[in-house]
Structures are given as C-alpha cells and as structure tokens.
N, C-alpha and C positions, 0 to 999 in steps of 0.2 A: 915362540908363538907371536904372530903379529896380526894386525887388523885385516890385512889383505887375506891371509890364510883363513881367518875366521869368516870373512865375507864369502870367500870361495866355498868353504865347507857348508855354510848356511844355504847358499843357492843350490848346491848339489843335493843336499839333504832334502830341501823343500821341493825341488823339482823332480827328484828321484832319477836323475840322469846327468851324466857328465856332458853329454852332447847338448841337451837343452840348456844346461847351466853355462856352457861355453858360449852359446848364442846370446843368452840373456846378458852375460857379462862382457861380451865382445872380447873374449880371451881365447887363444888357441887351446884346444883340448889337451894336448900333451903338457903344456905349461900348467893348466888347471889341475890335471891329475898329479903332477909333480908336487905342487904346493900342498895339496891335500895329503899326499903321502908323507911329506916332510912333517906335517902337523901330527900325523899318526905316530911317526917315529919319535918325535919329541915327547909326546904324551905316553908313549909305550903302550898304546892300546889301538886295536882296530876300531875305527869309528863307523865304517860302512861295510855292509855286505854287498859284494859285487857279483852280479850274475848277468846273463845274456839279455835280460829284459830291462836292466837298469841297476839301481842301487837302493838299498834300504838301510836305515840306521841300526847299529847295534845298541845294546843297552847303554854303553858308554857314549855312543853317538847321540842318543836321545838326551842324555844329561848335558852334553856339551851344546847341543842345539838350543836348549832353553837358556843357557848362559850366553850363547852368541847373540840371541835376540836382545837380551838385556844390555850386553856390552855395546853392541852396535847402535842400539837405541840411545844409550847415554852419549855416544860419540856424536850422533846427530843432534842431540839436545845441546851439547857443548858448542857445536857449530852455530846452532840457532842463537844461543846466548851471546856468542861473539858477534853475530849479526845484529842482535838487538842492541848491543852496546853502541853500534853505530846507527841505531834507529830503524832496523829493518828485520823482517822475518826472511829466512833464507832456507834453501834446501829443495830437493826434488820431490814432487808429489805425483804419483801415477794414478790417474782416474780412468775408469772404464765406464762407458756410456752405451746403453742400448741404442741401436741405429735410429729409431724414430725419435727418441728423446734427444739424441745428438743433433738432429736437425733443428730442434727447438732451442737448445741450450749452448751449443759449442761456441758460436760466435760471441754471444753476450758474455759467457763465462770467461773466455780468453781475454776479452776486452777489459773485464773487471779485474782479472788477475794482473794484467799489465799495469793497470792504474793503482790497484790497492796493494799488491804483493810484487813489486818490481824485481826484488832480489830472489824470488822463488821461481823454480822451473816447473812448469806444468807439462805433463805428458798425458795425452788423451788417446785411448784405444777404444775401438768399437767392437762389440761382440754380442752374441746371444747371452741371455741372462744366466743360463745353466753353465756356460763356458766361463763366464766372468766370475762366478762363484768359485770355480776351481782356481782361477788366477788369483783371487783374493787369498785363498788358503796357501797357495804356492809362493806368495810374496811378490808376484808380478804386478799386482795392483795394491794401492793403499786404500782407495775408495772406489765403490762401484754404484752406479745407478741401474737398478734391476727392476724388471717388471715381474710382479707376482712371485717373489722369491720364496723358496721353501724355508719354513721356519726351522732353525737349527741352532743348537748351543754354540756352534762354531762361528756364528755371525751375530753382530749387533745390527739390527735392522730397524729403521724408522721410516714412516711414510712421508712422501713428498707431495704427490698428486694422485688423483684418481680420475679415470676417463671412462665414460660409457662406451660399450661396443655397439656398432651399428652393422646392419646388413647393407652391403655396398653392391649396387648394380649399375648397369649402363643406363645413362639418362636418355630418355626419349623426348620428343617434342611435347608430349602430353604430360610429362612429369612436372610436378612442382618442386621447389627447392628441397622439401623434406616430405616424404610420403608417410602415410599412417604407420603406427607401430606394428611390429610383428611379434607374436609370442614365440617363446623358445620352442614350444611344441610344434608350431607351424614351421619354424626354421628347419626342423629336422628333415623336412621333405624337399628342401631346396638344394640343388647341386652346388657344391662349393669348390672354389679354388682356394687352397689352404696351405699354410706352411707345413713342412715335415716336423715330426717330433724331434727335439723337445722344445720347439718354439713355444713361448709362453701363451700366446693367443690360442694356439691349437690345444695346449694342455688345459687352459682355462675353459674353453668351450666344451671340450669333451667331459671334463669333470662336472660342469653345470648340467649338461644333458644327461649324464649318468644319474643325477638326482631325480630326474623325472622319467627314468627308464627309457631314454632315447639315445640315438647315436646320430652324428652328423652324416649327411650324404656327401661323400667326397668324390668329386669328379677328377680333380687334378691336385697333385701335391707339388708345390714349388716354393723354394725359399727366395726371399727378397720382395719387399712391398712393391717397388716399382714394377717388377715383372708380374706380380699378381694383379695390380691395377691395369696394366696393359692388357692382360688376358680378359679381365672383366669388361673393359671397354670394347674388346673384340667379340664379346658374346660367349665366351667359353664357360661362364658360370658367374656366381656371385661370390663375394668375399665377406669376411667378418673382420672389421678393423675399427680403429678409433676415428673420430671426426678429424682430428689433427693429421692423421696419416693421409687423409684425402686432401685436406686443405693445403698441405705442404707438398703435394704431388705436382707434377708438371702440368696436368690438365684437370684441375679440381672441378671445372664445370662439366666434365664428361660423365659424372657419376651422380646417381641418386642415393640418398641415405634414408634408411628406415630404422628407427630406434627399436632395440630388442627389449621386450618387457615380459613380465610374468615368468621368471624374474628378470629384472635388469641385471646386466652383467657388467661389472666394473673391473677394469684393468688398472692395477695399482703400481705406480712408480715409487720405488723405495730407495733410500740411501743405505748402503751396507758397508760395514768394515769387518775385518777379522777380529773376533772377540779376544783372541789370545795376544794380539799385538797391541802394544802401548803406543798411542798416537803421539806424534811430535806436535809442537806448538804450531808449526806451519801446516800440518795436516788438519789440526783443529780449526785453524783460520780458513782453510780451504773448504771444510765442511760448512762453516757459517756462510761462506761466499756462495757455495752451491745452493744453499737454502734461499739466500737472498735472490739469486739469479732465477730460481724456480718461481719465486713470487713475482718477479718482473715479467717473465715470458709466458706464464700460464695464467688463465683467468682466475680471479680470486675464488670463484665457486669450486675450482678444482683443487685448491691447495688444502693439504691436510696438516693438522698440528701434530708434531712428533709426540 
C-alpha cells in the first residue's frame, strides 16, 4: 500500500467513476484501474462494486475511504509543517466561486494570495451553486462561495454577504437612476427573462412567490447573466438580479432598477466547506483571506458576520 494508491482509490470512490477520476488526476484510466486493483489484491478485499454506471464502495471500501481521508490529510499537514519551518504555508487549495461573485472577488483574491500565501497554489473554478455543492462532496473543491445554499449536515456554511434583488428593465430617456419599488405581488404579472432551474435566483424567487400563493410569469428561460441582460436591453422582458450584476455588466447605464419589497428578497453569498473533511492550515488561511477580500470588495452594509 502506498500514498499514490490511496489517493487514486479516494478519488475514484468520491467521484464514483474511474473515468472522472482519471480526468481529475490527469492519469490514464488503465493505469488508475491497475493501481486500485493492486490495492484490493494487497488488502485481499474488494473495495469497489463496478457496474456500467460507475462504481460504489463496498463495506470494506467505506472503511478504507475514511482512513484515506485521515492519512492523506496528515500527509498534507506534514508538508505544511515543513513549509512553515521555512516560514511559509504551502499546498493547493481548490476554491469554487459563483460567476457573479467571481467578477467581484477573483482579481482581488488572487492578488492577496500571491502577496500573503506565496507558496500556496490557488485553483479557482466557476459554477452554479448546486453543482459546486456536489464538487465539495466529491473532493474537487476545498472551499466554495455559494448563493443561497441548501442547509445540510454535509456542509459547514457561514454567511459572507447579502444582496437585495431588483427588477431589471430597459432604461428609457424618462427613467431616473432608480424607479419606485415594486411589490412581490405586482412582480408576478411582469414577463421575465430568467435562468433555468436550479439557478439560485430562480429558486429563491419561486420560493418567495410561493409564500404569497403566486408564480412568476416566465417569458424566456436562459442561463448566463450577460445573455439575460442583453435580452432585457432588447425589450424581451424584465429580469430579477442583484444591483452588482448590473453594475459589473458591459452596459450598466442601459438598465433601470426597481427594488422589490413586501417582502424584500435577499440573495445570500455563503462560504461552504465539506463538514466531514478536516481543513488543512493552508485551507484555513485561505478561508480567512476570502473573508477579508469580501470585506474589501463589497460595501460594509452587505457584509454579514459568521
């Protein structure tokens, strides 16, 4: 048994697929399968149930999986301790960020990492919040910044910021910078250009409308904030987005914003980690750096205390 075999087994077990694990590890699938099989032969137990849809862990595999997490975590801690002996935190940290938050934070975060954690390697991925929750559980991410995540014992979740949602429309020459508020009940009758499920804004809007026994009027379903805003500017309908989504767009002056009230709808950006994984010192330092970066790039009124 060696560390490479344990790492290979861990990735296959967490991703449920030799194909996905080979891509994640950048290892040829035959070599990956051979190493895992050698581990099974040495331990004299089948660790994985193989089928056409992928793999699942046997009871023995589940036991080894828990040991693998601890063993490989200790290896990472040993590397970090050696790095600290020469005055630095080291190691790779994989961070997932929702696209709209990525616009706000990525440049500043990478700048701070280069300055404060020069021996650490930061890997940033963008994705929808629901997808990134799966990546956290699968071990593809160490930290994720998610909008309105589902509460689950699988995750440790703490708030970073909250943003009000606005009704976004095309601006006319008669519009002021910000139009009067619109109630959620009134919003139900306005045709919307809205993302597909399970986009968090879509899910949040539908759940809030369900509380008042209403449904949104959906004219178009399309993913991607830039495409939605282009369609709004073209007169295809209105959108429900945050102010920052508009301000960071290519043409912020092309849109009018109306606050949504009765009730106000808040989209919450949260920091999430997998509850069963023990964080390394470098990961903890990255969490602190992410919080500090959020305080720098978001207005103080939007910052939430964990």
